[in-house]
C-alpha positions as CSV (number, residue, x, y, z in Angstrom):
1,M,12.8,-19.3,58.2
2,S,14.9,-21.1,55.6
3,W,14.3,-24.1,53.2
4,I,16.6,-26.8,52.0
5,G,16.3,-28.4,48.8
6,I,18.4,-29.9,45.7
7,E,18.0,-28.1,42.6
8,F,19.7,-29.2,38.8
9,V,21.4,-26.1,36.6
10,P,22.0,-27.6,33.4
11,L,25.5,-27.2,31.9
12,I,24.3,-27.7,28.5
13,P,20.7,-27.5,27.0
14,W,18.1,-30.1,28.2
15,Q,17.3,-31.2,24.2
16,L,21.1,-32.8,24.6
17,I,21.0,-34.1,27.6
18,L,18.1,-35.9,26.7
19,G,19.6,-37.2,23.6
20,L,22.8,-38.6,25.4
21,S,20.7,-40.2,27.8
22,G,18.8,-41.8,25.1
23,A,22.0,-43.2,23.3
24,A,23.3,-44.0,26.8
25,L,20.1,-46.2,27.5
26,L,20.2,-47.8,23.5
27,Y,23.8,-48.8,24.2
28,T,23.0,-50.5,27.4
29,G,20.2,-52.1,25.9
30,L,22.1,-53.6,23.2
31,A,24.6,-54.6,25.7
32,V,21.9,-56.4,27.9
33,W,20.7,-57.9,24.7
34,S,24.0,-59.3,23.4
35,Q,24.5,-60.8,27.2
36,A,28.0,-58.0,27.0
37,R,29.8,-58.7,30.3
38,G,30.3,-55.4,32.3
39,W,27.3,-53.7,31.1
40,S,26.2,-52.7,34.6
41,L,29.5,-51.0,34.8
42,R,29.4,-48.8,31.9
43,F,25.7,-48.3,32.7
44,L,26.6,-46.6,36.3
45,T,29.4,-44.4,34.4
46,F,26.9,-43.2,31.9
47,A,24.7,-42.3,34.8
48,V,27.3,-40.2,36.5
49,L,28.1,-38.2,33.3
50,I,24.6,-37.8,32.7
51,L,24.1,-36.7,36.7
52,T,27.3,-34.3,36.0
53,L,25.6,-32.2,33.2
54,L,22.6,-31.9,35.1
55,N,25.0,-30.1,37.8
56,P,22.5,-31.1,41.1
57,A,23.3,-28.8,44.0
58,L,22.1,-28.5,47.2
59,V,20.5,-25.6,47.8
60,E,19.7,-23.5,51.2
61,E,17.4,-20.5,50.7
62,Q,16.9,-17.8,53.4
63,R,13.0,-17.1,53.4
64,K,10.6,-14.3,54.4
65,P,7.1,-15.3,54.7
66,L,4.3,-12.8,53.3
67,K,1.2,-12.0,54.6
68,D,-2.1,-13.1,53.0
69,I,-4.6,-10.8,52.1
70,G,-8.4,-11.2,52.7
71,V,-10.8,-8.5,51.8
72,V,-14.1,-7.5,54.0
73,V,-16.7,-6.0,51.8
74,L,-18.8,-3.8,54.0
75,D,-22.6,-3.2,52.0
76,E,-23.5,0.0,53.6
77,T,-25.8,1.3,51.0
78,P,-29.1,2.8,51.9
79,S,-31.1,-0.3,51.6
80,Q,-28.8,-1.8,54.8
81,Q,-30.7,0.9,57.0
82,T,-33.8,-1.1,56.8
83,G,-34.7,-2.4,59.9
84,D,-31.5,-4.0,62.1
85,R,-29.4,-4.5,58.9
86,L,-26.8,-2.3,60.1
87,S,-26.5,-3.5,63.4
88,A,-26.1,-7.3,62.2
89,L,-23.3,-5.8,59.4
90,N,-21.6,-4.3,62.3
91,S,-21.7,-7.2,65.0
92,A,-20.2,-9.6,62.0
93,F,-17.7,-7.1,60.8
94,Q,-16.4,-6.9,64.7
95,F,-16.7,-10.9,64.9
96,I,-14.2,-11.4,62.2
97,I,-12.0,-8.7,63.2
98,T,-11.6,-10.2,66.1
99,Q,-10.8,-13.8,64.8
100,A,-8.7,-12.5,62.5
101,A,-6.5,-11.1,65.3
102,A,-5.4,-14.4,66.0
103,Y,-3.5,-14.6,62.5
104,K,-2.3,-11.5,62.7
105,D,0.9,-12.9,61.4
106,S,0.0,-14.5,58.3
107,L,-3.2,-12.2,57.6
108,E,-3.7,-8.7,56.4
109,L,-7.7,-7.9,56.3
110,R,-8.5,-5.0,53.9
111,V,-11.8,-3.3,54.4
112,V,-14.1,-2.2,51.2
113,R,-16.8,0.0,52.3
114,V,-19.5,0.4,49.5
115,R,-21.9,3.2,50.1
116,H,-23.5,5.9,48.1
117,D,-22.0,9.2,49.8
118,G,-24.3,12.5,50.1
119,V,-26.8,12.5,47.3
120,S,-24.6,10.4,44.8
121,D,-26.7,8.9,42.1
122,A,-28.0,5.2,43.4
123,A,-29.6,4.9,40.1
124,D,-27.3,1.9,38.9
125,G,-27.8,0.2,42.5
126,T,-25.1,-1.4,44.7
127,N,-22.1,-2.3,43.0
128,I,-20.1,-4.4,45.3
129,F,-17.9,-6.0,42.8
130,T,-16.9,-3.0,41.2
131,D,-15.6,-2.0,44.4
132,L,-14.1,-5.1,45.3
133,A,-12.2,-5.5,41.6
134,H,-10.8,-2.1,42.2
135,T,-9.6,-3.3,45.3
136,M,-8.2,-6.3,43.6
137,R,-5.8,-4.8,41.4
138,D,-3.2,-3.9,44.2
139,I,-3.6,-7.7,45.4
140,P,-1.2,-10.7,44.2
141,K,-2.9,-13.6,42.9
142,R,-0.9,-15.6,45.1
143,R,-1.3,-14.0,48.2
144,F,-5.5,-13.6,48.1
145,A,-7.0,-15.4,50.5
146,G,-10.4,-14.6,50.0
147,A,-13.3,-12.3,50.5
148,V,-16.1,-11.7,53.0
149,V,-19.2,-9.8,51.6
150,I,-21.5,-8.6,54.3
151,T,-24.8,-7.8,52.7
152,D,-28.6,-7.7,52.3
153,G,-28.3,-9.8,48.7
154,Q,-29.2,-6.7,47.0
155,I,-26.6,-6.6,44.5
156,H,-26.7,-5.3,40.7
157,D,-23.2,-6.3,39.2
158,V,-22.5,-9.5,40.0
159,P,-20.6,-10.8,37.1
160,K,-22.2,-13.1,34.5
161,S,-19.6,-15.4,34.5
162,P,-18.7,-16.0,38.5
163,N,-16.1,-18.5,37.6
164,E,-13.9,-16.0,36.3
165,L,-13.5,-14.3,39.9
166,A,-10.7,-15.1,42.3
167,G,-11.8,-17.1,45.3
168,P,-13.1,-18.0,47.7
169,I,-16.3,-15.3,48.1
170,H,-18.2,-15.8,51.0
171,T,-21.5,-14.0,51.8
172,L,-22.9,-13.3,55.1
173,L,-26.8,-11.8,54.9
174,T,-28.1,-9.3,57.0
175,G,-32.0,-9.0,56.9
176,H,-34.3,-11.9,57.1
177,R,-35.7,-14.8,55.1
178,N,-39.1,-14.3,53.3
179,E,-39.4,-10.5,54.2
180,Y,-42.7,-9.0,53.1
181,D,-42.7,-5.9,51.1
182,R,-45.2,-4.5,48.8
183,R,-43.3,-1.9,45.9
184,L,-44.7,0.4,43.3
185,V,-42.8,-0.2,39.9
186,V,-42.7,2.4,37.1
187,K,-42.6,0.2,34.0
188,K,-42.4,2.6,31.5
189,A,-42.9,6.3,31.3
190,P,-42.1,8.6,28.5
191,S,-39.0,11.1,29.0
192,F,-40.8,13.8,27.1
193,G,-44.2,14.6,25.3
194,I,-46.3,17.2,23.5
195,V,-47.9,19.4,25.7
196,G,-52.2,18.8,25.5
197,K,-51.7,15.5,23.8
198,P,-52.8,12.4,25.6
199,L,-50.0,10.3,27.1
200,E,-49.7,7.2,29.5
201,M,-47.5,5.3,31.5
202,T,-47.4,2.0,32.9
203,L,-47.1,0.8,36.4
204,R,-47.3,-2.3,38.3
205,I,-48.2,-3.1,41.9
206,E,-46.0,-6.0,43.5
207,D,-46.7,-7.5,46.9
208,S,-45.1,-10.4,48.2
209,N,-47.8,-12.0,49.9
210,M,-50.5,-11.0,47.3
211,K,-50.7,-11.8,43.9
212,S,-54.5,-10.5,43.0
213,G,-56.4,-7.4,44.3
214,H,-56.8,-3.6,44.0
215,V,-55.2,-0.8,46.3
216,R,-55.5,2.7,46.0
217,L,-53.3,4.9,44.0
218,T,-52.3,8.3,44.4
219,L,-51.3,10.5,41.6
220,R,-50.5,14.1,42.3
221,R,-48.9,16.6,39.7
222,D,-46.6,19.5,40.4
223,G,-47.3,19.3,43.8
224,G,-51.2,20.1,43.3
225,E,-54.4,18.1,43.9
226,Q,-54.1,14.2,44.5
227,Q,-55.9,12.2,42.0
228,E,-56.8,8.4,43.1
229,I,-56.9,5.5,40.8
230,S,-58.0,2.1,41.8
231,A,-54.8,-0.3,41.0
232,P,-54.7,-3.8,40.3
233,I,-51.8,-5.9,42.1
234,G,-49.8,-8.4,40.1
235,A,-50.6,-7.1,36.8
236,D,-49.3,-4.2,34.5
237,F,-51.7,-1.2,33.9
238,T,-51.8,2.2,32.2
239,A,-52.4,5.7,33.7
240,P,-53.3,8.0,30.9
241,F,-52.3,11.5,31.4
242,T,-51.6,15.1,29.8
243,L,-49.1,17.9,30.1
244,E,-50.5,21.2,30.9
245,H,-47.4,22.9,30.0
246,A,-43.8,23.5,28.7
247,G,-40.6,22.3,30.7
248,A,-40.5,19.6,33.4
249,T,-43.6,18.1,35.2
250,M,-43.2,15.9,38.6
251,F,-45.6,13.3,39.0
252,E,-45.7,11.5,42.4
253,L,-47.0,8.2,42.5
254,A,-48.0,6.4,45.6
255,I,-50.0,3.4,47.0
256,D,-51.2,2.9,50.4
257,A,-48.7,1.4,53.3
258,K,-49.6,-2.0,54.7
259,P,-48.9,-3.1,58.4
260,G,-45.8,-5.4,58.6
261,E,-44.2,-4.0,55.4
262,L,-40.6,-3.9,55.2
263,S,-40.2,-0.4,54.2
264,S,-42.8,2.0,52.6
265,R,-40.0,3.6,50.8
266,N,-40.7,2.1,47.6
267,N,-44.3,2.4,47.7
268,S,-43.9,5.6,46.1
269,A,-42.2,6.9,42.9
270,V,-41.6,10.1,41.1
271,V,-41.8,10.6,37.4
272,S,-40.3,13.7,35.4
273,I,-41.9,14.6,32.2
274,N,-40.6,17.3,30.0
275,G,-43.3,19.0,28.1
276,V,-42.3,20.2,24.9
277,R,-44.7,22.4,22.5
278,D,-45.6,21.5,18.9
279,R,-45.1,23.8,16.5
280,L,-46.4,27.1,17.6
281,N,-48.8,28.8,15.5
282,V,-48.7,32.9,15.0
283,L,-50.6,34.8,13.0
284,L,-49.6,38.1,12.2
285,I,-51.7,40.5,10.6
286,S,-49.8,44.3,9.1
287,G,-52.1,46.8,8.3
288,Q,-50.4,49.0,5.8
289,P,-46.8,48.0,4.3
290,H,-43.8,50.2,6.0
291,A,-40.6,49.7,7.0
292,G,-40.8,47.5,10.5
293,E,-42.9,44.8,8.9
294,R,-40.1,42.7,7.4
295,T,-38.6,42.6,11.2
296,W,-41.5,40.6,12.5
297,R,-41.3,38.4,9.6
298,N,-37.8,37.8,9.7
299,L,-37.9,37.3,13.7
300,L,-40.8,34.6,13.3
301,K,-39.6,32.8,10.6
302,S,-36.4,32.6,11.9
303,D,-37.7,30.5,14.6
304,P,-37.9,26.5,13.7
305,S,-40.3,26.0,16.1
306,V,-43.0,29.0,15.0
307,D,-45.5,28.1,11.9
308,L,-46.5,31.5,10.6
309,I,-49.2,33.0,8.9
310,H,-48.8,36.5,7.5
311,F,-51.4,38.8,5.9
312,T,-50.6,42.3,4.7
313,I,-53.4,44.3,3.6
314,L,-52.2,46.6,0.7
315,R,-55.5,48.9,0.0
316,P,-59.0,49.6,2.3
317,P,-61.9,47.7,0.6
318,Q,-63.6,52.0,0.3
319,K,-61.0,52.9,-2.2
320,H,-62.4,52.3,-5.9
321,D,-59.6,53.2,-8.9
322,G,-61.1,50.9,-11.3
323,T,-58.5,48.1,-10.9
324,P,-59.7,44.6,-11.4
325,L,-60.2,42.3,-8.6
326,N,-58.1,39.4,-10.0
327,E,-55.1,42.1,-10.0
328,L,-55.5,43.3,-6.5
329,S,-54.1,40.0,-4.9
330,L,-53.7,36.3,-5.4
331,I,-56.4,35.1,-2.6
332,S,-58.6,37.1,-0.9
333,F,-58.5,37.9,2.8
334,P,-59.9,35.0,4.7
335,I,-61.2,36.8,7.8
336,R,-64.2,34.7,8.7
337,E,-61.8,31.0,8.8
338,L,-59.0,33.3,11.0
339,F,-61.5,35.2,13.0
340,E,-63.9,32.7,13.4
341,V,-63.0,29.2,12.4
342,R,-59.6,29.0,13.3
343,I,-58.9,31.5,16.0
344,G,-58.4,29.3,18.9
345,D,-55.3,27.5,16.8
346,F,-53.4,30.3,17.2
347,D,-50.8,30.5,20.0
348,L,-50.0,34.2,19.6
349,V,-51.8,36.8,17.3
350,I,-49.6,40.4,16.4
351,L,-51.3,43.1,14.8
352,D,-49.2,45.3,13.0
353,R,-50.2,48.9,12.7
354,Y,-53.5,47.7,12.5
355,Q,-56.4,50.1,12.3
356,L,-60.2,50.2,11.8
357,R,-60.8,50.0,7.5
358,G,-64.4,48.0,7.5
359,I,-62.1,44.8,6.9
360,L,-63.2,43.0,10.1
361,P,-66.6,43.3,11.4
362,S,-66.7,44.4,15.3
363,S,-67.9,40.6,16.2
364,Y,-64.5,39.1,15.1
365,F,-62.8,41.6,17.5
366,G,-65.1,40.4,20.1
367,N,-64.0,36.7,19.1
368,V,-60.3,38.0,19.4
369,V,-61.3,39.2,22.8
370,D,-62.6,36.0,23.9
371,Y,-59.8,34.0,22.8
372,I,-57.4,36.4,24.6
373,K,-59.5,35.5,27.9
374,G,-59.8,31.8,27.2
375,G,-55.4,31.4,27.4
376,G,-54.2,33.4,23.9
377,A,-52.1,36.3,23.4
378,L,-52.2,39.3,21.6
379,L,-49.4,41.5,20.5
380,E,-49.9,44.8,19.7
381,A,-47.6,46.9,17.4
382,A,-49.0,50.4,17.4
383,G,-48.7,52.9,14.8
384,P,-50.0,56.2,14.3
385,A,-53.3,55.1,13.3
386,F,-53.4,54.1,17.0
387,A,-53.8,57.4,18.0
388,D,-56.2,58.7,15.5
389,S,-60.1,58.0,15.2
390,F,-59.6,54.4,13.4
391,S,-57.5,53.0,16.4
392,I,-58.8,49.6,17.0
393,Y,-59.0,51.1,20.8
394,H,-62.5,51.7,19.9
395,S,-63.2,48.1,19.0
396,P,-64.0,45.8,21.3
397,L,-60.1,44.8,21.8
398,G,-60.5,48.1,23.7
399,A,-61.5,46.5,27.0
400,I,-58.2,44.3,27.0
401,L,-55.5,46.6,25.8
402,P,-53.7,48.1,28.7
403,G,-52.7,51.2,27.3
404,E,-55.1,53.9,26.1
405,P,-54.4,56.7,23.7
406,T,-54.4,60.1,24.3
407,G,-54.5,61.0,20.5
408,N,-50.9,62.6,20.3
409,V,-48.1,61.0,18.2
410,Q,-44.6,62.0,19.5
411,L,-42.1,62.8,17.0
412,K,-39.3,63.3,18.7
413,P,-35.7,61.4,18.9
414,F,-35.8,59.2,22.4
415,K,-33.5,56.2,23.5
416,P,-35.7,53.2,25.0
417,S,-35.0,52.9,28.8
418,I,-35.9,50.0,31.2
419,T,-38.1,50.8,33.9
420,A,-37.9,49.7,37.5
421,V,-40.2,47.1,36.9
422,G,-38.9,46.4,33.9
423,R,-35.1,45.4,35.4
424,R,-37.5,42.7,37.5
425,H,-39.3,41.5,34.5
426,P,-37.7,38.3,32.4
427,V,-38.6,40.0,29.1
428,T,-36.6,43.1,29.6
429,S,-34.1,42.2,32.3
430,G,-30.6,41.8,31.5
431,L,-30.9,43.6,28.4
432,V,-29.1,46.5,29.7
433,G,-26.4,44.5,32.1
434,D,-25.8,45.3,35.9
435,E,-28.5,47.8,37.4
436,S,-26.1,50.6,37.4
437,S,-25.7,50.3,33.4
438,K,-27.4,52.7,31.2
439,P,-28.5,51.4,27.7
440,E,-26.4,52.7,24.7
441,W,-28.8,52.0,22.5
442,G,-30.0,53.7,19.1
443,R,-32.5,56.3,18.9
444,W,-35.9,56.0,17.8
445,F,-38.1,58.8,16.3
446,R,-41.7,57.9,17.1
447,Q,-43.9,57.4,20.1
448,I,-47.4,57.1,20.4
449,D,-48.7,58.7,23.6
450,V,-50.9,56.5,25.9
451,T,-52.1,56.3,29.3
452,T,-51.6,53.2,31.2
453,K,-54.9,51.5,32.7
454,R,-53.0,48.5,34.1
455,G,-50.4,45.8,33.4
456,H,-46.5,46.8,33.7
457,V,-44.8,49.2,32.1
458,V,-41.4,47.3,31.3
459,M,-39.8,50.0,28.6
460,A,-40.3,53.9,28.8
461,G,-39.7,56.3,25.9
462,L,-39.9,60.0,25.5
463,D,-40.5,62.0,28.7
464,N,-40.4,58.3,30.3
465,K,-44.1,57.6,29.1
466,P,-45.0,53.9,28.6
467,L,-43.4,51.9,25.6
468,L,-43.7,48.6,26.2
469,I,-47.0,47.4,28.4
470,L,-47.4,44.0,29.7
471,D,-50.5,42.6,31.1
472,R,-52.3,39.1,32.0
473,V,-56.1,39.1,31.2
474,G,-58.2,36.0,32.2
475,K,-56.2,33.3,31.3
476,G,-53.9,35.2,28.5
477,R,-51.4,37.8,27.9
478,V,-51.6,41.2,25.7
479,A,-48.6,43.4,25.1
480,Q,-48.4,47.0,23.7
481,L,-45.2,48.1,22.0
482,N,-46.4,52.0,21.8
483,S,-43.8,52.6,18.6
484,D,-43.5,51.4,14.9
485,H,-39.5,52.2,15.1
486,I,-37.9,49.0,16.5
487,W,-36.8,48.1,13.0
488,L,-34.5,51.1,13.4
489,W,-32.1,48.6,16.0
490,S,-32.5,45.7,13.3
491,R,-30.7,48.0,10.5
492,G,-27.6,48.9,13.0
493,F,-28.9,52.8,13.2
494,E,-26.7,54.4,15.6
495,G,-25.5,51.4,17.2
496,G,-28.8,49.8,17.3
497,G,-30.0,47.8,20.1
498,P,-31.4,44.3,21.3
499,Q,-34.0,44.3,18.7
500,A,-34.2,40.0,18.2
501,E,-33.7,39.2,21.9
502,L,-36.3,41.7,22.8
503,L,-38.5,40.4,20.3
504,R,-38.2,36.7,21.2
505,R,-38.0,37.1,24.8
506,L,-41.7,39.1,24.1
507,A,-43.3,36.6,21.9
508,H,-41.9,33.6,24.2
509,W,-43.5,35.3,27.1
510,L,-47.0,35.8,25.6
511,M,-47.1,32.0,24.6
512,K,-46.2,31.4,28.3
513,E,-42.6,29.8,27.9
514,P,-42.2,28.3,31.8
515,E,-38.5,30.5,31.8
516,L,-40.0,33.7,31.0
517,E,-42.3,33.2,34.1
518,E,-42.3,37.3,35.7
519,N,-43.2,35.2,39.0
520,K,-41.7,32.0,39.4
521,L,-40.1,29.6,42.0
522,S,-37.9,27.1,40.6
523,A,-35.1,24.6,42.3
524,K,-32.4,22.8,41.0
525,M,-29.7,20.4,42.3
526,R,-25.9,21.5,41.8
527,G,-23.8,18.4,43.1
528,D,-24.8,18.4,46.8
529,T,-26.3,21.6,46.8
530,L,-29.9,22.6,46.4
531,E,-30.3,26.2,44.6
532,I,-33.7,27.7,45.2
533,I,-34.3,30.7,43.0
534,R,-37.7,32.7,43.3
535,R,-38.4,35.4,40.9
536,N,-41.1,38.1,41.9
537,I,-41.9,41.4,40.0
538,D,-42.9,43.0,42.9
539,D,-39.4,42.3,44.6
540,D,-40.8,41.1,47.9
541,N,-39.2,38.1,49.5
542,K,-41.0,35.3,51.1
543,S,-39.6,32.6,53.3
544,I,-39.4,29.6,51.6
545,T,-40.8,26.0,53.3
546,L,-38.3,23.0,52.1
547,Q,-39.6,19.5,52.7
548,S,-36.9,16.8,52.6
549,P,-37.6,13.3,50.9
550,N,-38.0,12.2,54.8
551,G,-40.7,14.3,55.1
552,Q,-38.7,17.0,57.8
553,R,-40.1,20.7,56.9
554,K,-37.8,23.5,57.6
555,T,-37.8,27.3,56.9
556,I,-35.2,28.7,54.2
557,K,-34.7,32.6,54.3
558,L,-33.8,34.0,50.8
559,T,-30.9,36.7,50.1
560,R,-31.5,39.1,47.3
561,R,-29.2,38.0,44.2
562,R,-30.6,41.1,41.8
563,D,-33.7,43.0,40.7
564,G,-36.9,40.6,41.1
565,E,-34.6,37.6,42.3
566,W,-34.2,36.0,45.3
567,G,-32.3,32.8,46.2
568,A,-30.6,30.5,48.4
569,D,-28.0,27.4,48.1
570,V,-28.9,24.9,50.8
571,P,-26.4,21.5,51.6
572,V,-28.9,18.2,51.1
573,T,-27.6,15.0,52.0
574,Q,-30.3,12.8,51.3
575,T,-31.6,11.3,48.0
576,G,-34.8,11.9,46.9
577,L,-37.4,14.2,45.8
578,Y,-37.4,17.8,47.5
579,E,-40.3,19.9,47.7
580,I,-40.3,23.7,47.8
581,S,-43.1,26.5,48.6
582,D,-43.7,29.8,49.0
583,G,-47.1,29.7,49.9
584,D,-48.7,30.5,46.4
585,Q,-46.2,28.3,44.2
586,T,-44.8,24.9,44.6
587,A,-41.5,23.3,42.8
588,M,-39.8,20.1,43.0
589,T,-36.8,18.4,42.0
590,N,-34.5,15.8,43.1
591,S,-31.2,14.8,44.5
592,G,-29.7,11.4,42.9
593,S,-31.9,9.3,41.2
594,L,-35.7,9.9,41.1
595,N,-36.6,5.7,41.2
596,S,-33.3,4.5,42.3
597,L,-32.5,0.8,41.4
598,E,-31.4,0.4,44.9
599,F,-34.8,0.6,46.2
600,A,-36.7,-1.2,43.6
601,D,-36.6,-4.0,45.7
602,I,-35.0,-3.9,49.4
603,R,-36.0,-7.3,50.5
604,A,-32.9,-9.6,51.8
605,T,-32.1,-12.4,49.6
606,D,-29.7,-15.0,49.1
607,R,-30.3,-15.4,45.1
608,T,-28.1,-13.0,43.6
609,M,-24.8,-14.1,45.2
610,R,-25.8,-18.2,45.5
611,P,-23.9,-18.6,41.8
612,V,-21.0,-16.2,43.3
613,A,-20.4,-18.9,46.3
614,K,-21.1,-22.1,44.2
615,A,-18.5,-21.0,41.5
616,T,-15.6,-19.9,44.2
617,G,-16.4,-22.4,46.8
618,G,-17.4,-19.7,49.0
619,G,-19.9,-19.9,52.0
620,L,-23.5,-18.5,51.8
621,L,-24.5,-17.9,55.6
622,W,-27.5,-15.7,56.9
623,L,-26.2,-13.6,60.0
624,S,-30.2,-13.9,61.7
625,A,-32.2,-17.4,61.4
626,A,-35.1,-18.0,63.7
627,G,-34.5,-15.3,66.0
628,T,-30.8,-16.0,66.5
629,T,-28.0,-14.2,65.5
630,N,-25.5,-16.7,63.4
631,K,-21.9,-15.8,63.5
632,P,-19.7,-17.6,61.5
633,K,-16.2,-18.6,62.6
634,L,-13.0,-18.0,60.7
635,R,-10.5,-20.5,59.7
636,R,-7.1,-20.5,57.6
637,I,-7.5,-23.3,55.1
638,T,-4.5,-24.6,53.1
639,K,-5.0,-25.2,49.3
640,G,-7.3,-27.7,48.0
641,R,-9.4,-28.5,51.0
642,P,-13.0,-27.0,51.5
643,T,-13.2,-23.3,52.4
644,Q,-16.9,-23.3,54.1
645,G,-19.0,-25.0,56.4
646,R,-21.8,-25.1,58.4
647,D,-21.1,-22.5,60.6
648,W,-17.6,-21.4,59.3
649,I,-15.9,-19.6,56.6
650,G,-12.3,-20.5,55.4
651,L,-9.6,-17.6,54.1
652,I,-6.8,-19.8,52.0
653,A,-3.2,-20.2,53.8
654,N,-1.4,-19.7,50.3
655,G,2.5,-19.4,52.0
656,D,3.5,-17.1,49.5
657,Y,7.6,-15.5,50.4
658,I,10.4,-13.5,49.2
659,V,13.7,-15.5,49.1
660,T,16.1,-13.2,50.7
661,G,19.1,-15.1,50.6
662,V,20.6,-18.6,48.7
663,D,23.5,-20.8,49.4
664,K,24.4,-23.5,46.7
665,I,26.9,-26.6,47.3
666,S,27.5,-28.8,44.2
667,L,26.6,-32.1,45.2
668,L,29.2,-33.9,42.2
669,P,32.2,-31.7,42.4
670,A,35.0,-32.0,39.5
671,F,37.3,-34.5,41.4
672,L,34.4,-36.9,42.1
673,V,33.0,-37.0,39.0
674,L,36.7,-37.7,37.4
675,L,37.1,-40.4,40.0
676,L,34.1,-42.2,39.5
677,A,33.9,-41.7,35.7
678,L,37.7,-43.2,35.5
679,G,36.7,-45.8,38.0
680,G,33.6,-47.4,36.3
681,T,35.4,-47.3,32.8
682,A,38.4,-49.2,34.4
683,A,36.3,-51.7,36.1
684,A,34.4,-52.3,33.2
685,W,37.3,-52.8,30.9
686,R,38.8,-55.1,33.3
687,R,35.6,-57.2,33.6
688,E,34.9,-57.4,29.9
689,G,39.0,-58.6,29.4
690,D,38.2,-61.4,32.1
């Protein structure tokens, strides 16, 4: 393709040319005013000279046309999977491609597919304009013909100033006008809360056909029993609850579906709230001063989440040496307040080398037993007195202690070891290393000999006898450490041992921290893989039932990973809540966002794209209307003309090109300029001389 035109390439700057032109016009004007003869010839001479300075040339360009670029954006996000929307999208897309083939020599179409692949997080909804802007970076503005967006209108990144968009941007809407849907909206919910404290979440039920009334709302916590609430339609309401344990708690909320609804996907919601404990209250009673007393105190005082109350009994009440009472201690031992009034306020009670010395009445030990059975925790750190007649085993506590003293105290060096059960128990697993490792720990020199009545022996000592026993009593927990020499590890004797980690785990297991449960089913997402972990102290393997977000169930076989732990990695392709159960326990986890903006409202709408169409001159057409299917025609439109009509949309024909060659011919060659200038001057001189 060639183009012919005239081009001016000034020989001197434009400013000088304008100045000379002004002087010539002034001179000519004065000549006309004075009625000088020959002024017209001089004007023509000036014009020839000025035109010569402009240097006009006849230009012929060899041009190569460039194709305009149009963009088709396909909204293939999950909300488009409702009803016949995907079918309408594909049909409209193929129709546009077919029509665009007629303009293949001047138009290139680029296709952008907006989707949430796999289990990608759809929390931010459908971001059409983010992907469109990314594509537009590679398209020169002078070649952009326009964009066609095929969507249901649920777009969540529409620019606040659509006037800044290059246009036109046409919208073809899938779905139908005035679709009916009901949805549950979580307006406000805490991300965390204190265990045992009252909390609430704010909910709202919206119904496109009903502005009032009530529906049944079911609430299920961690896969447990359902709770029913009568919830109002069209008004915010609060649902009170309390967290029962530390860690994540999953609340499943759902309302009954109604016939004719667009989808029941947004009739439910999931809220995950992380439970945190308030400061833990620990009561430490030391029966007598000894080298290991500071070990317990330092451990508990170093934990910022623990409030420690510590008493040491310095002398038995029956000892009489004449010392005045006001010099024995600063305060009296508040036994009634601790063991009757406030016993239920403690999360853990530690008896460190305590013995029966007539200080605590038998009824107070009974209070401790009731406290344990009701959900409390007791740690008995036994000393030599545990084996004699003053042992607390001879109090009501003997009914809940897992080890019965034989009356012997072993005074021989030994290295503590982890038992087979201990390798599976979270309190002691991993303290040694792998399964074949033997602990290289410092020795202890005293162990109280006991007979195990119940519970799990997780550590053994001299002659493989029970050193650390863990047991559950009612709703509570009891631990019994049958030696008072753990302090040797804290001093680094013979290299020491994992004293701090062992006692930290022991205290937190007693206080029911979720990560230290010995029988626990858990699941978490790692990318597009669901990792299932089942920890079991009996080291048995059960099949797992996995329920996907769409309700499908399948059985998963776990494989052994280490002592007491079985697991499986399951690839997932759906966004939503997954429920895992072994028959006794249930765990939940989510892929992607729990309550995605993508499904907050899935009704097709033209509200979001109407301002864009108005600002860019694009069309806004419904593909389905009154039971018919509308497929708009595609046209090429020159700049400045309307780009949309009742049943058609237009892409601009920009006519851009690149120049491949240029030929120039001067319109005023030098000999012609000289001839015209001299001729005009001579004619003017002769005219004025007549």
